[in-house]
Structures are given as C-alpha cells and as structure tokens.
N, CA, C and O atoms as a GROMACS GRO file, in nm:
protein
  520
    1MET      N    1  17.666  10.643  10.695
    1MET     CA    2  17.587  10.521  10.699
    1MET      C    3  17.454  10.547  10.629
    1MET      O    4  17.383  10.642  10.662
    2THR      N    5  17.420  10.465  10.535
    2THR     CA    6  17.293  10.479  10.465
    2THR      C    7  17.202  10.366  10.507
    2THR      O    8  17.245  10.252  10.527
    3SER      N    9  17.077  10.398  10.519
    3SER     CA   10  16.980  10.292  10.555
    3SER      C   11  16.911  10.246  10.428
    3SER      O   12  16.874  10.326  10.342
    4HIS      N   13  16.894  10.117  10.419
    4HIS     CA   14  16.827  10.058  10.304
    4HIS      C   15  16.687  10.016  10.347
    4HIS      O   16  16.672   9.931  10.435
    5GLN      N   17  16.588  10.075  10.287
    5GLN     CA   18  16.451  10.043  10.325
    5GLN      C   19  16.394   9.941  10.226
    5GLN      O   20  16.392   9.965  10.105
    6SER      N   21  16.349   9.827  10.278
    6SER     CA   22  16.292   9.725  10.192
    6SER      C   23  16.146   9.758  10.163
    6SER      O   24  16.080   9.829  10.239
    7THR      N   25  16.098   9.707  10.052
    7THR     CA   26  15.959   9.728  10.014
    7THR      C   27  15.869   9.638  10.097
    7THR      O   28  15.891   9.517  10.103
    8GLN      N   29  15.770   9.696  10.159
    8GLN     CA   30  15.676   9.620  10.240
    8GLN      C   31  15.574   9.554  10.146
    8GLN      O   32  15.510   9.621  10.065
    9THR      N   33  15.559   9.422  10.160
    9THR     CA   34  15.463   9.350  10.076
    9THR      C   35  15.366   9.274  10.164
    9THR      O   36  15.390   9.254  10.283
   10MET      N   37  15.256   9.231  10.104
   10MET     CA   38  15.156   9.154  10.176
   10MET      C   39  15.101   9.046  10.085
   10MET      O   40  15.111   9.053   9.963
   11LYS      N   41  15.043   8.947  10.148
   11LYS     CA   42  14.980   8.839  10.073
   11LYS      C   43  14.854   8.894  10.004
   11LYS      O   44  14.793   8.990  10.052
   12PRO      N   45  14.815   8.832   9.894
   12PRO     CA   46  14.693   8.876   9.825
   12PRO      C   47  14.569   8.873   9.916
   12PRO      O   48  14.482   8.959   9.904
   13ALA      N   49  14.562   8.776  10.008
   13ALA     CA   50  14.446   8.769  10.098
   13ALA      C   51  14.438   8.892  10.186
   13ALA      O   52  14.329   8.945  10.212
   14THR      N   53  14.553   8.939  10.234
   14THR     CA   54  14.556   9.058  10.318
   14THR      C   55  14.516   9.181  10.236
   14THR      O   56  14.438   9.264  10.283
   15ALA      N   57  14.568   9.191  10.116
   15ALA     CA   58  14.535   9.304  10.029
   15ALA      C   59  14.386   9.304   9.995
   15ALA      O   60  14.323   9.410   9.995
   16ALA      N   61  14.331   9.186   9.965
   16ALA     CA   62  14.188   9.178   9.933
   16ALA      C   63  14.104   9.222  10.051
   16ALA      O   64  14.004   9.292  10.034
   17LYS      N   65  14.144   9.181  10.171
   17LYS     CA   66  14.071   9.222  10.292
   17LYS      C   67  14.074   9.373  10.308
   17LYS      O   68  13.973   9.436  10.339
   18LYS      N   69  14.192   9.433  10.287
   18LYS     CA   70  14.205   9.578  10.299
   18LYS      C   71  14.124   9.651  10.192
   18LYS      O   72  14.076   9.762  10.214
   19LEU      N   73  14.109   9.587  10.076
   19LEU     CA   74  14.031   9.647   9.967
   19LEU      C   75  13.881   9.619   9.982
   19LEU      O   76  13.799   9.679   9.912
   20GLY      N   77  13.846   9.527  10.072
   20GLY     CA   78  13.706   9.494  10.095
   20GLY      C   79  13.644   9.409   9.986
   20GLY      O   80  13.524   9.420   9.959
   21VAL      N   81  13.725   9.323   9.924
   21VAL     CA   82  13.674   9.238   9.817
   21VAL      C   83  13.700   9.091   9.848
   21VAL      O   84  13.786   9.058   9.930
   22TYR      N   85  13.626   9.004   9.782
   22TYR     CA   86  13.638   8.859   9.797
   22TYR      C   87  13.756   8.813   9.713
   22TYR      O   88  13.756   8.828   9.591
   23LEU      N   89  13.856   8.756   9.778
   23LEU     CA   90  13.981   8.717   9.710
   23LEU      C   91  13.958   8.627   9.589
   23LEU      O   92  14.018   8.649   9.484
   24GLU      N   93  13.872   8.527   9.603
   24GLU     CA   94  13.852   8.430   9.495
   24GLU      C   95  13.792   8.494   9.369
   24GLU      O   96  13.798   8.434   9.262
   25ALA      N   97  13.736   8.612   9.381
   25ALA     CA   98  13.676   8.679   9.265
   25ALA      C   99  13.774   8.775   9.196
   25ALA      O  100  13.743   8.832   9.092
   26THR      N  101  13.892   8.792   9.255
   26THR     CA  102  13.990   8.882   9.196
   26THR      C  103  14.060   8.814   9.079
   26THR      O  104  14.057   8.692   9.068
   27PRO      N  105  14.124   8.892   8.991
   27PRO     CA  106  14.196   8.832   8.878
   27PRO      C  107  14.311   8.742   8.925
   27PRO      O  108  14.367   8.763   9.032
   28ALA      N  109  14.345   8.644   8.844
   28ALA     CA  110  14.450   8.547   8.878
   28ALA      C  111  14.582   8.617   8.910
   28ALA      O  112  14.651   8.577   9.004
   29GLU      N  113  14.619   8.718   8.834
   29GLU     CA  114  14.748   8.784   8.858
   29GLU      C  115  14.751   8.853   8.995
   29GLU      O  116  14.858   8.867   9.055
   30PHE      N  117  14.635   8.894   9.045
   30PHE     CA  118  14.629   8.951   9.180
   30PHE      C  119  14.644   8.841   9.285
   30PHE      O  120  14.719   8.856   9.381
   31ARG      N  121  14.573   8.730   9.266
   31ARG     CA  122  14.575   8.619   9.363
   31ARG      C  123  14.710   8.549   9.370
   31ARG      O  124  14.747   8.497   9.475
   32GLU      N  125  14.783   8.546   9.261
   32GLU     CA  126  14.905   8.466   9.254
   32GLU      C  127  15.032   8.543   9.288
   32GLU      O  128  15.139   8.482   9.297
   33GLY      N  129  15.024   8.672   9.306
   33GLY     CA  130  15.144   8.750   9.335
   33GLY      C  131  15.147   8.798   9.478
   33GLY      O  132  15.076   8.748   9.565
   34VAL      N  133  15.231   8.897   9.501
   34VAL     CA  134  15.231   8.968   9.628
   34VAL      C  135  15.199   9.113   9.596
   34VAL      O  136  15.219   9.159   9.483
   35VAL      N  137  15.151   9.185   9.694
   35VAL     CA  138  15.109   9.323   9.673
   35VAL      C  139  15.194   9.413   9.762
   35VAL      O  140  15.200   9.393   9.884
   36SER      N  141  15.259   9.511   9.703
   36SER     CA  142  15.337   9.605   9.783
   36SER      C  143  15.244   9.710   9.841
   36SER      O  144  15.131   9.729   9.794
   37ARG      N  145  15.292   9.778   9.942
   37ARG     CA  146  15.215   9.887  10.003
   37ARG      C  147  15.182   9.993   9.897
   37ARG      O  148  15.071  10.046   9.894
   38ALA      N  149  15.279  10.024   9.812
   38ALA     CA  150  15.258  10.124   9.706
   38ALA      C  151  15.149  10.078   9.608
   38ALA      O  152  15.066  10.157   9.566
   39GLU      N  153  15.151   9.948   9.573
   39GLU     CA  154  15.048   9.895   9.482
   39GLU      C  155  14.911   9.901   9.547
   39GLU      O  156  14.812   9.934   9.482
   40LEU      N  157  14.904   9.868   9.675
   40LEU     CA  158  14.777   9.875   9.747
   40LEU      C  159  14.724  10.018   9.748
   40LEU      O  160  14.606  10.042   9.723
   41ASN      N  161  14.812  10.111   9.779
   41ASN     CA  162  14.772  10.253   9.781
   41ASN      C  163  14.722  10.297   9.644
   41ASN      O  164  14.626  10.372   9.634
   42GLU      N  165  14.788  10.250   9.539
   42GLU     CA  166  14.746  10.284   9.402
   42GLU      C  167  14.610  10.223   9.370
   42GLU      O  168  14.525  10.288   9.309
   43LEU      N  169  14.589  10.098   9.411
   43LEU     CA  170  14.459  10.033   9.390
   43LEU      C  171  14.348  10.108   9.464
   43LEU      O  172  14.236  10.119   9.413
   44GLN      N  173  14.377  10.158   9.583
   44GLN     CA  174  14.277  10.232   9.660
   44GLN      C  175  14.251  10.369   9.598
   44GLN      O  176  14.136  10.414   9.594
   45ALA      N  177  14.356  10.434   9.551
   45ALA     CA  178  14.341  10.569   9.495
   45ALA      C  179  14.279  10.567   9.356
   45ALA      O  180  14.196  10.652   9.323
   46ASN      N  181  14.320  10.472   9.274
   46ASN     CA  182  14.274  10.462   9.135
   46ASN      C  183  14.233  10.319   9.105
   46ASN      O  184  14.306  10.247   9.036
   47PRO      N  185  14.117  10.276   9.156
   47PRO     CA  186  14.078  10.136   9.137
   47PRO      C  187  14.057  10.101   8.989
   47PRO      O  188  13.988  10.174   8.918
   48PRO      N  189  14.118   9.990   8.944
   48PRO     CA  190  14.094   9.946   8.807
   48PRO      C  191  13.949   9.897   8.792
   48PRO      O  192  13.878   9.883   8.891
   49GLN      N  193  13.909   9.873   8.670
   49GLN     CA  194  13.770   9.834   8.643
   49GLN      C  195  13.729   9.709   8.718
   49GLN      O  196  13.618   9.702   8.770
   50TRP      N  197  13.818   9.609   8.725
   50TRP     CA  198  13.782   9.484   8.795
   50TRP      C  199  13.751   9.510   8.942
   50TRP      O  200  13.661   9.448   8.998
   51LEU      N  201  13.826   9.602   9.004
   51LEU     CA  202  13.803   9.633   9.144
   51LEU      C  203  13.673   9.711   9.162
   51LEU      O  204  13.597   9.686   9.256
   52GLN      N  205  13.647   9.805   9.072
   52GLN     CA  206  13.521   9.879   9.077
   52GLN      C  207  13.402   9.784   9.062
   52GLN      O  208  13.303   9.796   9.134
   53ASP      N  209  13.413   9.690   8.968
   53ASP     CA  210  13.305   9.594   8.945
   53ASP      C  211  13.282   9.506   9.067
   53ASP      O  212  13.167   9.484   9.107
   54LEU      N  213  13.390   9.457   9.128
   54LEU     CA  214  13.376   9.373   9.247
   54LEU      C  215  13.312   9.450   9.362
   54LEU      O  216  13.226   9.397   9.432
   55ARG      N  217  13.353   9.574   9.380
   55ARG     CA  218  13.297   9.653   9.490
   55ARG      C  219  13.150   9.683   9.468
   55ARG      O  220  13.074   9.690   9.565
   56SER      N  221  13.109   9.701   9.344
   56SER     CA  222  12.968   9.736   9.322
   56SER      C  223  12.878   9.612   9.304
   56SER      O  224  12.762   9.615   9.346
   57ASN      N  225  12.929   9.506   9.242
   57ASN     CA  226  12.844   9.391   9.211
   57ASN      C  227  12.873   9.266   9.294
   57ASN      O  228  12.786   9.179   9.306
   58GLY      N  229  12.991   9.256   9.351
   58GLY     CA  230  13.029   9.138   9.426
   58GLY      C  231  13.086   9.032   9.336
   58GLY      O  232  13.113   9.058   9.218
   59PRO      N  233  13.104   8.912   9.387
   59PRO     CA  234  13.060   8.866   9.518
   59PRO      C  235  13.137   8.938   9.630
   59PRO      O  236  13.255   8.969   9.618
   60HIS      N  237  13.065   8.962   9.739
   60HIS     CA  238  13.120   9.035   9.852
   60HIS      C  239  13.161   8.938   9.962
   60HIS      O  240  13.096   8.836   9.983
   61PRO      N  241  13.270   8.969  10.034
   61PRO     CA  242  13.309   8.885  10.148
   61PRO      C  243  13.208   8.898  10.261
   61PRO      O  244  13.130   8.994  10.266
   62ARG      N  245  13.209   8.802  10.352
   62ARG     CA  246  13.110   8.800  10.460
   62ARG      C  247  13.102   8.929  10.542
   62ARG      O  248  12.991   8.972  10.574
   63PRO      N  249  13.215   8.994  10.577
   63PRO     CA  250  13.202   9.119  10.653
   63PRO      C  251  13.122   9.225  10.576
   63PRO      O  252  13.044   9.300  10.635
   64ALA      N  253  13.142   9.232  10.445
   64ALA     CA  254  13.068   9.329  10.364
   64ALA      C  255  12.921   9.290  10.354
   64ALA      O  256  12.833   9.376  10.360
   65VAL      N  257  12.893   9.161  10.339
   65VAL     CA  258  12.754   9.114  10.332
   65VAL      C  259  12.684   9.146  10.464
   65VAL      O  260  12.572   9.197  10.463
   66ALA      N  261  12.749   9.117  10.575
   66ALA     CA  262  12.690   9.144  10.706
   66ALA      C  263  12.660   9.292  10.722
   66ALA      O  264  12.552   9.330  10.768
   67ALA      N  265  12.754   9.377  10.683
   67ALA     CA  266  12.734   9.522  10.695
   67ALA      C  267  12.618   9.568  10.607
   67ALA      O  268  12.536   9.649  10.652
   68LYS      N  269  12.609   9.519  10.485
   68LYS     CA  270  12.501   9.559  10.394
   68LYS      C  271  12.364   9.514  10.444
   68LYS      O  272  12.263   9.579  10.417
   69LEU      N  273  12.362   9.401  10.517
   69LEU     CA  274  12.234   9.351  10.570
   69LEU      C  275  12.204   9.404  10.710
   69LEU      O  276  12.093   9.387  10.760
   70GLY      N  277  12.303   9.466  10.773
   70GLY     CA  278  12.280   9.520  10.908
   70GLY      C  279  12.279   9.414  11.016
   70GLY      O  280  12.207   9.426  11.115
   71VAL      N  281  12.361   9.309  10.997
   71VAL     CA  282  12.369   9.201  11.095
   71VAL      C  283  12.516   9.172  11.123
   71VAL      O  284  12.605   9.227  11.058
   72SER      N  285  12.542   9.085  11.220
   72SER     CA  286  12.678   9.044  11.249
   72SER      C  287  12.718   8.928  11.158
   72SER      O  288  12.633   8.866  11.093
   73ILE      N  289  12.848   8.899  11.154
   73ILE     CA  290  12.895   8.784  11.075
   73ILE      C  291  12.838   8.655  11.135
   73ILE      O  292  12.800   8.564  11.062
   74ALA      N  293  12.834   8.649  11.268
   74ALA     CA  294  12.775   8.531  11.334
   74ALA      C  295  12.627   8.520  11.298
   74ALA      O  296  12.576   8.409  11.282
   75GLY      N  297  12.559   8.632  11.287
   75GLY     CA  298  12.418   8.632  11.249
   75GLY      C  299  12.398   8.576  11.109
   75GLY      O  300  12.300   8.506  11.083
   76LEU      N  301  12.492   8.607  11.019
   76LEU     CA  302  12.485   8.548  10.884
   76LEU      C  303  12.493   8.396  10.894
   76LEU      O  304  12.415   8.325  10.830
   77ALA      N  305  12.587   8.348  10.973
   77ALA     CA  306  12.604   8.203  10.987
   77ALA      C  307  12.478   8.140  11.047
   77ALA      O  308  12.433   8.035  11.001
   78ARG      N  309  12.422   8.205  11.149
   78ARG     CA  310  12.299   8.151  11.208
   78ARG      C  311  12.186   8.148  11.106
   78ARG      O  312  12.098   8.062  11.112
   79GLY      N  313  12.189   8.243  11.013
   79GLY     CA  314  12.087   8.247  10.908
   79GLY      C  315  12.116   8.153  10.792
   79GLY      O  316  12.038   8.144  10.697
   80GLY      N  317  12.229   8.083  10.799
   80GLY     CA  318  12.262   7.988  10.694
   80GLY      C  319  12.338   8.047  10.578
   80GLY      O  320  12.359   7.980  10.477
   81VAL      N  321  12.381   8.172  10.589
   81VAL     CA  322  12.458   8.236  10.482
   81VAL      C  323  12.606   8.217  10.512
   81VAL      O  324  12.661   8.283  10.600
   82THR      N  325  12.668   8.127  10.439
   82THR     CA  326  12.810   8.098  10.464
   82THR      C  327  12.897   8.130  10.343
   82THR      O  328  13.019   8.127  10.353
   83GLU      N  329  12.835   8.160  10.231
   83GLU     CA  330  12.908   8.190  10.109
   83GLU      C  331  12.900   8.340  10.078
   83GLU      O  332  12.808   8.408  10.124
   84PRO      N  333  12.996   8.390  10.000
   84PRO     CA  334  12.988   8.530   9.957
   84PRO      C  335  12.862   8.550   9.872
   84PRO      O  336  12.818   8.458   9.804
   85LEU      N  337  12.806   8.670   9.879
   85LEU     CA  338  12.686   8.701   9.801
   85LEU      C  339  12.713   8.817   9.707
   85LEU      O  340  12.798   8.902   9.734
   86THR      N  341  12.640   8.819   9.597
   86THR     CA  342  12.647   8.933   9.505
   86THR      C  343  12.555   9.043   9.556
   86THR      O  344  12.470   9.019   9.643
   87THR      N  345  12.571   9.160   9.503
   87THR     CA  346  12.484   9.272   9.540
   87THR      C  347  12.339   9.238   9.510
   87THR      O  348  12.250   9.271   9.589
   88GLU      N  349  12.314   9.171   9.398
   88GLU     CA  350  12.178   9.132   9.360
   88GLU      C  351  12.118   9.036   9.463
   88GLU      O  352  12.001   9.049   9.500
   89GLN      N  353  12.198   8.939   9.508
   89GLN     CA  354  12.150   8.844   9.609
   89GLN      C  355  12.120   8.914   9.742
   89GLN      O  356  12.024   8.881   9.810
   90ILE      N  357  12.204   9.010   9.777
   90ILE     CA  358  12.183   9.087   9.901
   90ILE      C  359  12.053   9.166   9.892
   90ILE      O  360  11.975   9.168   9.986
   91GLU      N  361  12.031   9.230   9.779
   91GLU     CA  362  11.908   9.308   9.760
   91GLU      C  363  11.784   9.218   9.764
   91GLU      O  364  11.682   9.257   9.820
   92THR      N  365  11.794   9.099   9.706
   92THR     CA  366  11.684   9.004   9.710
   92THR      C  367  11.653   8.964   9.854
   92THR      O  368  11.537   8.959   9.894
   93LEU      N  369  11.757   8.937   9.932
   93LEU     CA  370  11.737   8.903  10.074
   93LEU      C  371  11.669   9.017  10.149
   93LEU      O  372  11.580   8.995  10.230
   94LYS      N  373  11.713   9.139  10.121
   94LYS     CA  374  11.652   9.255  10.187
   94LYS      C  375  11.504   9.264  10.153
   94LYS      O  376  11.421   9.290  10.240
   95GLN      N  377  11.469   9.242  10.026
   95GLN     CA  378  11.329   9.250   9.984
   95GLN      C  379  11.246   9.137  10.042
   95GLN      O  380  11.133   9.159  10.086
   96GLU      N  381  11.302   9.017  10.044
   96GLU     CA  382  11.228   8.902  10.097
   96GLU      C  383  11.217   8.910  10.249
   96GLU      O  384  11.120   8.860  10.308
   97SER      N  385  11.315   8.971  10.312
   97SER     CA  386  11.319   8.990  10.457
   97SER      C  387  11.277   8.866  10.534
   97SER      O  388  11.176   8.867  10.604
   98PRO      N  389  11.356   8.757  10.522
   98PRO     CA  390  11.321   8.634  10.594
   98PRO      C  391  11.324   8.655  10.746
   98PRO      O  392  11.385   8.750  10.796
   99GLU      N  393  11.258   8.567  10.816
   99GLU     CA  394  11.247   8.578  10.961
   99GLU      C  395  11.383   8.588  11.029
   99GLU      O  396  11.402   8.670  11.120
  100TRP      N  397  11.480   8.506  10.985
  100TRP     CA  398  11.613   8.508  11.048
  100TRP      C  399  11.679   8.645  11.034
  100TRP      O  400  11.747   8.690  11.126
  101LEU      N  401  11.658   8.711  10.918
  101LEU     CA  402  11.718   8.842  10.895
  101LEU      C  403  11.658   8.946  10.989
  101LEU      O  404  11.730   9.028  11.047
  102GLU      N  405  11.527   8.944  11.003
  102GLU     CA  406  11.461   9.037  11.095
  102GLU      C  407  11.508   9.014  11.239
  102GLU      O  408  11.534   9.110  11.312
  103ARG      N  409  11.519   8.889  11.278
  103ARG     CA  410  11.564   8.854  11.413
  103ARG      C  411  11.708   8.901  11.437
  103ARG      O  412  11.739   8.958  11.542
  104GLU      N  413  11.795   8.878  11.339
  104GLU     CA  414  11.935   8.917  11.353
  104GLU      C  415  11.952   9.069  11.351
  104GLU      O  416  12.038   9.123  11.420
  105ARG      N  417  11.870   9.137  11.272
  105ARG     CA  418  11.876   9.284  11.274
  105ARG      C  419  11.833   9.338  11.410
  105ARG      O  420  11.893   9.433  11.460
  106ALA      N  421  11.731   9.278  11.469
  106ALA     CA  422  11.685   9.320  11.602
  106ALA      C  423  11.794   9.292  11.706
  106ALA      O  424  11.818   9.375  11.794
  107THR      N  425  11.858   9.178  11.694
  107THR     CA  426  11.968   9.144  11.785
  107THR      C  427  12.081   9.245  11.771
  107THR      O  428  12.135   9.293  11.871
  108GLN      N  429  12.116   9.278  11.650
  108GLN     CA  430  12.223   9.375  11.625
  108GLN      C  431  12.186   9.512  11.680
  108GLN      O  432  12.272   9.581  11.734
  109ALA      N  433  12.062   9.552  11.667
  109ALA     CA  434  12.017   9.680  11.722
  109ALA      C  435  12.031   9.681  11.874
  109ALA      O  436  12.073   9.781  11.932
  110GLU      N  437  11.996   9.570  11.939
  110GLU     CA  438  12.011   9.558  12.084
  110GLU      C  439  12.158   9.565  12.126
  110GLU      O  440  12.192   9.628  12.226
  111VAL      N  441  12.243   9.500  12.049
  111VAL     CA  442  12.388   9.502  12.079
  111VAL      C  443  12.440   9.645  12.070
  111VAL      O  444  12.516   9.689  12.157
  112ARG      N  445  12.400   9.717  11.967
  112ARG     CA  446  12.444   9.856  11.952
  112ARG      C  447  12.392   9.943  12.066
  112ARG      O  448  12.464  10.028  12.119
  113LYS      N  449  12.266   9.921  12.104
  113LYS     CA  450  12.206   9.998  12.213
  113LYS      C  451  12.281   9.973  12.344
  113LYS      O  452  12.309  10.067  12.418
  114GLU      N  453  12.313   9.847  12.371
  114GLU     CA  454  12.386   9.811  12.492
  114GLU      C  455  12.527   9.869  12.491
  114GLU      O  456  12.576   9.917  12.594
  115ALA      N  457  12.593   9.865  12.377
  115ALA     CA  458  12.728   9.922  12.365
  115ALA      C  459  12.725  10.073  12.392
  115ALA      O  460  12.814  10.127  12.457
  116GLU      N  461  12.622  10.139  12.343
  116GLU     CA  462  12.607  10.283  12.366
  116GLU      C  463  12.581  10.311  12.514
  116GLU      O  464  12.635  10.407  12.569
  117ARG      N  465  12.500  10.228  12.577
  117ARG     CA  466  12.471  10.246  12.720
  117ARG      C  467  12.599  10.231  12.802
  117ARG      O  468  12.623  10.311  12.893
  118ILE      N  469  12.679  10.131  12.771
  118ILE     CA  470  12.805  10.109  12.843
  118ILE      C  471  12.901  10.226  12.820
  118ILE      O  472  12.970  10.270  12.912
  119LYS      N  473  12.906  10.274  12.698
  119LYS     CA  474  12.993  10.387  12.666
  119LYS      C  475  12.953  10.510  12.747
  119LYS      O  476  13.039  10.580  12.801
  120ARG      N  477  12.822  10.537  12.756
  120ARG     CA  478  12.775  10.652  12.836
  120ARG      C  479  12.808  10.633  12.983
  120ARG      O  480  12.854  10.726  13.050
  121LYS      N  481  12.786  10.512  13.033
  121LYS     CA  482  12.814  10.481  13.173
  121LYS      C  483  12.962  10.503  13.204
  121LYS      O  484  12.997  10.562  13.306
  122ASN      N  485  13.049  10.455  13.117
  122ASN     CA  486  13.193  10.473  13.137
  122ASN      C  487  13.234  10.619  13.128
  122ASN      O  488  13.322  10.663  13.202
  123ALA      N  489  13.170  10.694  13.040
  123ALA     CA  490  13.201  10.837  13.028
  123ALA      C  491  13.159  10.910  13.156
  123ALA      O  492  13.232  10.997  13.204
  124GLU      N  493  13.042  10.875  13.210
  124GLU     CA  494  12.996  10.937  13.334
  124GLU      C  495  13.090  10.902  13.449
  124GLU      O  496  13.123  10.988  13.530
  125ARG      N  497  13.131  10.780  13.456
  125ARG     CA  498  13.223  10.734  13.560
  125ARG      C  499  13.356  10.809  13.550
  125ARG      O  500  13.412  10.850  13.651
  126ALA      N  501  13.406  10.829  13.429
  126ALA     CA  502  13.532  10.900  13.408
  126ALA      C  503  13.517  11.047  13.448
  126ALA      O  504  13.610  11.106  13.505
  127GLU      N  505  13.401  11.107  13.419
  127GLU     CA  506  13.374  11.247  13.459
  127GLU      C  507  13.377  11.262  13.611
  127GLU      O  508  13.435  11.358  13.663
  128ARG      N  509  13.315  11.169  13.681
  128ARG     CA  510  13.310  11.176  13.826
  128ARG      C  511  13.445  11.159  13.890
  128ARG      O  512  13.471  11.216  13.997
  129SER      N  513  13.534  11.082  13.828
  129SER     CA  514  13.664  11.057  13.888
  129SER      C  515  13.763  11.168  13.860
  129SER      O  516  13.872  11.169  13.917
  130ASP      N  517  13.729  11.261  13.774
  130ASP     CA  518  13.821  11.374  13.743
  130ASP      C  519  13.826  11.474  13.852
  130ASP      O  520  13.898  11.574  13.841
   0.00000   0.00000   0.00000
C-alpha cells in the first residue's frame, strides 16, 4: 500500500500574513494564485526583490506597524491609524511623537508590566505546590 501525499496549499492572504507583508502590495501573480508550503518556505529562505522591498519599505500590515511603534493594534485604531503605513510614515510618526502615540506606548508598557507580574505570581504559586 502506498500513501499519496497531497501538496499543502494556502490562500495568498495566509501566505502574506506568514511573510509579514501587506497582501495588497504584493505582485498580482502572488495575490491571484495559491501558495504551496514549499513555495512559502522558498520565499522565506530566499526572498525575491519584491519581498525584500516590501519588508524594508512597506506598506506594512497593521501588526507590523503596531510592533514598530511599540503599541497594540487596538492602540493604532484608537490613534486613528487604520491603513497600512510605509516605513517612512512610521519613522515620521516616531519623530513627531503625537500625544496618542505616547499614551498608547505607556499603556502597552503597563500591559507588559502586568503580564510579567502575573507570570511571576503563577511561577511562585507553581513552585509552592510542588
């Protein structure tokens, strides 16, 4: 008995998310096809020029914008940023440092601090129960 293994494929949106790029900025042939696991691995190992350019210049998807600014995705929305941004636009925002960005960065720092406190508390609790 031989087993036949089918090729695993994904939608372009899934592949773009895994690559960390904004789907609408990718080439048409990428957006209109399907991406196999092997093709995704090849894109990650040997990114073509278009992928290198997108990763360095954007436009970047919201999760990448949020990470580059040090805020949450919800914080971006509260700040009125709902569209993908280029690296240049992100750098401009960092330099201008609007009030909403400072507020959201402080909120994010508090969230991280609280998460760390809970993690320590749970670790101590687990130690005591051993």
